[in-house]
Residue, then its C-alpha position, 0 to 999 in steps of 0.5 A: m129886412l129879412r122876415i122869417a115867418v111862422l109856417f106851422v106849430f107842432l103840438s105833438a113830440t113828433v119830429l119832422g121825417t117821422a111817420q109813426s104817429d100823428t103830427i099837429f098843425e095850427h094855422t092862423i089867417q096870416l093877410g086881413n084879406d085871406d077871409a072875405d064875406q059876401i052878401d048875394s053878389t057883394v063881397s067885403l074884405t074888410d068887415l069885422s064879422l063873417t056872415v052865413g046864413v039868410s036875412q029878407g031874400e039874401r044869402s050870406r057866405f064867407a071864406a077864409r084862405f090858410r096859407n102854407v099848410p103843411m101838404e105832401p101827397e103821402q100824408v093822410v090828414t085824420d083830423a081837420r077842423l075849423r074854429f071860429v068864435v062867435q060874434s053875436d048871439s044865434v039861437e035859431e039852428l043854421q045848417v051851413k055847408i062848408a066846401l074846400e076849393s079844389n086848388t092847391a094855390p086858390e086865387a087871393y080874395a083880392s076885391e069885391s068882384y070875387n065871387l066865392s059861389r063861382r069858385e071851383t070846389f071839391d063835392n065832398a062838402i061837409f054840412w054842419s048843424i049849429r044852434d044856441k050860440v052867445k057872443g063869445d062862444t067858440l065854434v069847432s067844426p066837424n072833422l074835415s079830414n075828407l075834404v082836406n084829403a081831397m087836396v092831399d090827392i091833387q098835390v104836387p109830387g115833391r111839394v109840401f105845402a098848399d094854401l087852403s081855402f074854405i068856404v062856409s054858405p047856408d044849406l040851399s035847402v034852408n027857406i030863403n025868405s027866412v031871418n036865420e044869420l051866424n056872425v063870427y069874427s073876422s081877421n080884421q080884429f086886434d085879438l088873433q084869439r078871435a080871428p078864424f083858426f085852422y088846424m089838423s092832425a096827419t101821418g106821413f108828413t116829412g117836410i121834405e121837398s127836394p130842390a135838385q128839380s128846380g135847380l135850387s143849391v143850398y150849401p154847406n149842409p151842415a151849416h153853422d154861420l153862413l149859408n150860401i143859396e144859389w138858383n140857376a134859372f129864376r130870380i129869387t122874390d122872397i125867403q122864409l126859414f123855420s124850424a120844427a118848432g115853429e119859432e117865429i125867427e127875423l134874419s137881417g140881410d140883402w137877399q135880393a138876387t138875379p138869376g145865377t147868383s149866389l146869396q149869402i145869409p148870415l144865420r144869426d137872429s136880428n139880435g146878433f145871435g146865432l141860430k140853435k142847432g138842430i133841423y130848419y126848412l129853407r123855403v125859397q120862392s122865385e118868380q116862377e115856383t117854390s123850393v123847400a130845403k132842409v137844413m142843419v145847423r151845428 
């Protein structure tokens, strides 16, 4: 079964390929190990909450990674926010620092040996003062566009996606011997509405990544019933297709391939119905790199 996953959702009427107005993207945590909780040097990937603050000489911090965020070298991010849901009451004022790892493909939070405090981040961290929050409250961060635009500046030309890994830590000026912590829900909760959430608005995003640089060939284009995919250089390891509306699609088919092999993908959903006419984006991943092609279905 080939799973075609949602990579982003558009909230405005802007259509990919135009840059006259802001396009808004929403992201939630995709995998259970895409957020991590760390108390001093101990990291946990399975806690039901994420903690930031200080308690009895120990500092707590957490990280949240959002995969496949639309990111092009020419785009300008005008607004970017993190959103969390408070898990337990917090009345004391807490000053926290939000940093962004300076890598478009940051290392996964793979094990307890992962140390969040040693990750390389951009210098322009954002400080956030939080107080008087009760369980169930929604927390929305300050505008993080300066951080995300720093990521835009290091994006590889021709690429349209990046992974964003935010690290939330207590302000180092906080008295470490005090007790002042904030707990928010992690992605390990069954309710996705309470999981860490990221959204941004940006101008200049086209969504078009030229496949010519990697030897990827997609034909016919426009397509109707079938789509052929050929990648001369590498073995294809994953394929994702998504629409401009962010609609989740599942296609069935055997897409395993070796170098130079042409894949034939039926443009039908898992119920056997053909895809609606319109613009789609095909993301093909190999063992070495990823490429995206714009496809029209007619």
